[in-house]
Steps between C-alpha positions, in 0.01 A plus 500: 500500500358282222372149601719205434415217263262205553328667796195279492704197591728676744306405822474138385873467433589689821299250701675208329843656571420557867353155551766302309817695591442589862411338834600556861862418417532668154430861439510723189590868460318753288761509214484115497126519467535738208743278326276194556205683347713599199552131444125482440515806266351728776654833595409693814634785718551477869192715597251281305657186647441618852131536417507158333649338803231654714236374251642144557444540873142608438459181285616282786871447412700565819770734358749606770746783458805518727785752522849362439749777557410777260281294280170308529445136410170323448369151541175306535438380851202287576378319184195312409679176607791479744794293378430242763138467373625458144751232607215312669282514185787386278574207731132404500479505122823304449397230751142468373445173315184606318674801334690396180866588456417751223236670699718516806766688303240737358348578846845552656597736221194707573577507866853619440361810327351606835856525653803708422775361270716438807218318694400302188832310514397371840182355340697268280465223752487128448273312739583139478235258621611144483288282271295795378369460143307795371168449314509508112137625487541856387123550477448469875493878543211537259320209666533670831362817346209314352418351843501840664269638230257205555504565880442880443215433252351220722516239219563131494796377280560199286846371417708195404692346794825325412737241641836355395526161312789261464613679183554813714212686328193666642176329422134560603388336822159437355321558166253756621579849632521581874232747619576686820399808693821681569528674839868556584865439394756385744868417496609181673781237467667712236194499273203726413155356568149594414259438780150448371166338554403186310117497493482139360684368811370781730845567642795740509784378278839628383683487161858566397491811285790395284308182405196695379459590137244680269298667767160635388226695689165314547174693481394373846586699814728346761358257762621397840486844668370344823799267516740799491332717754710347787780369274847525656762478224793459745327214677415344170865511379622358843253219482584391142856376493659610173138592398414133472142467610339224709236436766514761769577349840623606838815310600647463836883506500755418774834655445840552671517853640798582275263464202263783609659745247436262210130480596461873555664568161256256331172579685552845654519627853132465563509129561461388862780309661456268803758322717481120519582258777823400323792734574621696204181442296195712423194471289283715264192475280517616137255509205642347180387374166583129533726414208817307421687829517401552861594143600828554307571809704436308821726214385779760425497609865594143612437393859472857629138552392229230517133480407289379792141580386263442327518123469447494121783735430731294715386187310568665170846615598587149642368353169734732310799393704416130440471561129835678493655217694358245254620694203862546616531163692717235342340165404755302691407700814124428481375352835220271589153649536518487870824707499343749263203545733744559786672766289165672424413508870835658574443766229155573632635537852764740383242704323241504773710552803781728606 
């Protein structure tokens, strides 16, 4: 029997048909396969198609044939990605702040091509995250790629580092370029960060990738290898609240027992927890980068979590409370100095003791 038309493309189109039109819930018969191939301008007899389906199995496509009455039907079982995995990836892309709306749609469209037409409809999901504004920096993907290339080639990088101004435009933080030895990329607080070594300050620092621009390779090799030998990325992220840096300090916290979940979620299950003399309260020690963001987090927990050590951190927190009280207090309610000192002592007592 003479060969059909467009035989060179037959196996490719057959793989598309099986992947797009079948899954565990949707099967296709041999006549339906032939008609689908004809839609691509390919003709084939049954015998050659049996061989082609076997070839797809050899290539790693899980083609399954099942007998239904007098006839057989075929479908693809296990695929490269299960539908649950694709849903997870789609949700992650849609909810990611650093991925632009346009790029999100492009990536999701590519992911749907890995599922059957029936499964693809389940991927048209809308993950709504309150207050989420996606980045407008479309070049972030290329910046990330450049950073990876610099890490692979053991090169320093130079770049402009930007910030917002009151006109809602991005401007350079300083006139000269930043020069950094890149060592890692991390995702934290809904943003992508470069973790690198600043030789001028002799310390590890981090930078928002979406605020970097015009990256170029330096001729010099990376520095700071000794700083990263024992570097713990997870611990670094936990210590820097919202990736706002500050002096590293070990803080002693007293907390109501019901708040243990909040502390474990923030600092991990490796922290040690001790009972205190006061019923219903416990204490722990955590390493943090002392910043306004950390103090703001403590403030948000109200009277259920308190800083008790070291003294300078307690003083700083008490000072912030006094400044807030002064900012929001009404003039007609201002007290004499002696009353203010009394208030300060009360604040300090509340911060220091449980």
